[in-house]
N, C-alpha and C positions, 0 to 999 in steps of 0.2 A: 842629764837626769839619771842615766844609768849609773853614773859615778856618785852623784851627790845624794840620791835617795837612800842607799844602804847606810851611808854615814849618818844621815838624818835619823834613820831608825835606831841606830846604835846610840846616838847621843840622847835621843828622847827616852830610850829605855833606861839609860843611866840617870836621867833627870826625873824619871817617873811621871812623864806627861804624855798625852796623846800625840802621836806624830802626824795625825791627819791635817790639822791647820798648817803645820810647817810644810808638809808635802804639797798641799794645794797652793800655798803662797809661792813655793819654789817653781811650780809649774807656770803660774801666772808670770813670774819674773822671767822664766825661760822664754816664754812666747813673746813677751814685750821686749826683753833685752836682745833676743835673737834677731829682731827686726833691724838692728843697728848695722849689721854687716852682710856682705854677700853670702857668707857661709854660715850665718847665725841661724837661719831657718831654711828648710827645704824650699818653700815658695820663692825665696829670694834667688836661689840658684836657678830655678826654672825661669824666673823673670829675666835674670842676667843673660841666660842663654838665648832668649828670644829678642831682647832689646839691645844687646851689645853694651849695656851699662857695666862699668868696671867696679872692682873692689873699692877703689877710692871714691867713686860716685856714691856708692852706698854709705860709706863713712861720712861724706859731706852732707848728704841729703837725709839720711835715715837716722843717724846717730842722735841729732838734737831732739827729735820727737820721741825716740825710744828712751833717751835719758829722762826726758820730762815725764813720760808715762810711768817709768819706774819710780820716780820721785812721788808722783801722785799715788801710786800703788802703796808705797811705804807709808804714806800718810793715812791711807784707807784701811790698812790691815788691822789696827786696833779696833776699828769700828766693825769690820767684817767678822772678826773672831774675838768678840768681847771676852776678856778674862782667860783666853787660851794661851797667852804668852807669859804666864806667871808660873814660877816653880819654886822648889825648896832651895834656899841659898846653900845649904850644906851639900846637897847633891850637886849643885852647880860647881862648888869648890872641888868636889871629887873629879868632875869632868875636866876642869881646868888643870888638874894635876896629872892628867894622862900624858904619856910621852909619845907624841905622834911618830917619832923616828922608829919606834918598835914595829910599826906597820910596814916599813920599807924592808922588803925581803931581798931585793937585788939592787944595791946602790949603783952599780955599773950601768944596768939597764935604765935606771931612772935618769942618769946623766945623758945617756945616748938619746933617750926619748926627748929630753929637754932641748938638746942641741938640734935634733931633727925638726922638732915642732917649731923652734925659733926660725929655722931656715924656711920652713913651709910658710910661716906667716910673712916673712920677708918676700917670698915668692908671690903670695897673694897680693900684697900691697903694691909690688912693682911689676905685676904680670903684664901690664900694658907696655911698660918700657922694655921688658925682656921679650915681649912678643910670645908669651907662653900662656895658654889658657889655664884658669884656676884648676880645672879638672886634671890637667896634666901635672900641675904642681902637686896636687894631692896624691896622685898615683906615684909620682917620683918619690915623694916623701915616704909613702907606704913601702915602696920597694927598697929604698935605702935602709929603712928601719928594720925590715925583715933580714936584709943582708948583714947589717951591723950587729943585730941581736942574735944572729945565728939560730933563729927560731925554725922549728920544723913545721911543715904544712899542717900536721895534726894539731899543732898548738893554736893556730889561728883560723884555719878554714871552717871549723864548726861554728865559729862566732859570726861568720858572714851571713847577713840577712838575705838568703837566696830568694825566699818568697817575696820579699819587698822588691828586690831587683827585678824579678820576673813580672811583678805587678806593674812596675813603672815601665818596663819594656813594652808590655801589652798596651798600657795606657797611651804611651807616646805613639805607638803604631796606630791606634784608633784615632788619636788627634790628627796625625798626619793624613789619614784617610779622609777625615772630615774637611781638612784644608784642601786636599786634592780634588774632592768632589764639589767644592764650592759652598758647602754648608756654612762654614765659618764666615765666608764673605757675606752671605745673606744675613746671618745673625748680626754681623758688624754693621751692615747697611741699615738694618732695622733699628739697631741701637743708636746710630747716627741720626736717623729720622726722629727717634723718640726724644733726643736731646736738642734737636734743631740745629745740630752742628756747632753748638756752643761748648767750648772746651771746659769752662767752669762747671756747667751743668753735667757734662760727661764725667768730670773728675769726681764730683760729689756723688753721682749715681753709682759709679764704680766702687767708691769707698763704702757706702752704706750697704749696697747689695753684696759686696765681697764679705763684709763683716757678718752679715746674716747667713749667707750660704756656706761660708767656710765653717761655721759652727755646726752646720747640719750635715754636710757631706765630707768633712775633713778638708783642711786648707790645701793639701798637696794635690789631690786630683782636681779640685776646683781651680787652682791656679794653672794647672796644666791645660785645662779646657778653656780657661778664660784668656790666657796670654795671647793666643793667635787673634782673638777678637780685638783685644786692646791694640795689638800691632796694626790691625786694619784701621782702627779708629785714629791712631796717631798719624797715619799717612795722609789724612785729610786735614791736619792742623799745620798751618804754616809756621807758627812760632815754635821753635824747638824746645824752649823752656816749658811752655804750656803742654806741648806734646809729651815731654818727660813726666809732667805732673800726673798724667794718666797712669804711668807705670808706678809712680810713688803711691798713688791712691790704691792701686791694686795690691802693692806690697804691704802697705799699712793695714788695709782692710783684711787681707788674708792672714797676716801675722797676728794682729790684735784680735781678729775675729776667732782665732783658734782657741781663745779663752772662753768662748760663749758656752760650749757644752763639753761634756766629758769625752766626746769623740771628735772635737774640733781640730786637734793637732796630735801628732805622733807622741809628743812628750806626755800628753794627758793619758793616752792609752797605756804607755809604758809605766807611768807612776801608779795608775790604778791597778795594774797587774802586780807590781811590786808590793803595793799596800795590801792587796788581798792575800798574797803568799805569806806576808809577814804576820797575818792575823789582825790587821787593822784596816778592814775594807772601807773604801770610800764609795758611797752610792752615787749613781748617776745624778740624782736630783740634789744631793748634798753639794756636789761639785758645781752643778749648773746654776744653782741659786746664787752662789758667790760669783761664778764666772760671768753671768749675765750682767751683774752690776759693774764689774770691772770692764767688761767689753763696752757697755754703753758709755761709761765715763771716759774711757780712753779714745773711743771713736769720736765722741763729741769734742774732745780735746784736739784730735787730729784734723777735724774739718776746718777750723779757723787757721791752723798751721798751714794747710795746703793753700787756702785762699790768700793768706797774707804773703806767703813766700813766693808763690808762683803766679799770682794774678795782681793783687793789690800793689805790691812793691817789686814786681818782676823786672821793671825797667831799671 
């Protein structure tokens, strides 16, 4: 979203239309599409670190529902933003006449980035075969890119989100303390009693609760707090397919639930900040009115997907 939002603002300015509907639609797409892979959304990375699920596991299990949700979103957009996607044909012709190559200031660096990025994606896909964690692949890619680009620390260090990294460090320390003191185990046992030990009930409960709470407290800290509870619940399920269904319901609920409110996901907050600085502010309620509809529709779509794939036809 940091990359696409400024481009959207530029194109909308040339077209003479409000960028707000486009920015909101892109956020929805980012949260839904990000569910498809291990690295697509921060909650997925947290879930993978707890569950041991691989990059390819996310591709196989999450990509179908993410693609279906995107298709439904595209069909909904004309109804959510009636009349907002119409523009002057003459202005559109001017935009199409722009030469995108003029924006490339360093072709050599572009080629280097493309090669390193391709190698990183290969590493993500084959990390299980290479016996290398995705985090190590990402760090190696970053290090190689710094060396090949001959960048100075002053060029990239100011862009590191130190506050975010410290936030996550503190958050995981707190979660580790809750696990060590037994609080997480007690919560998991209470959840197991509430579902009667039934995997399907637990899956649906996690899905709907995750969608609701992720939109209220942000899906990243929610997933960090919820993942050890889900881990405890999966240990009491004999069928590995149904046990994994709990992880997929957490991932879908947290990722899709990020669209519920303007603070549900990091992409939402980033775009609202960019929109405000550009002079096209998006209010909390303007985002949430649309986001609530998208979240309800996509979660209702995910529920039968989980039931059919992991319970009805799991054999």
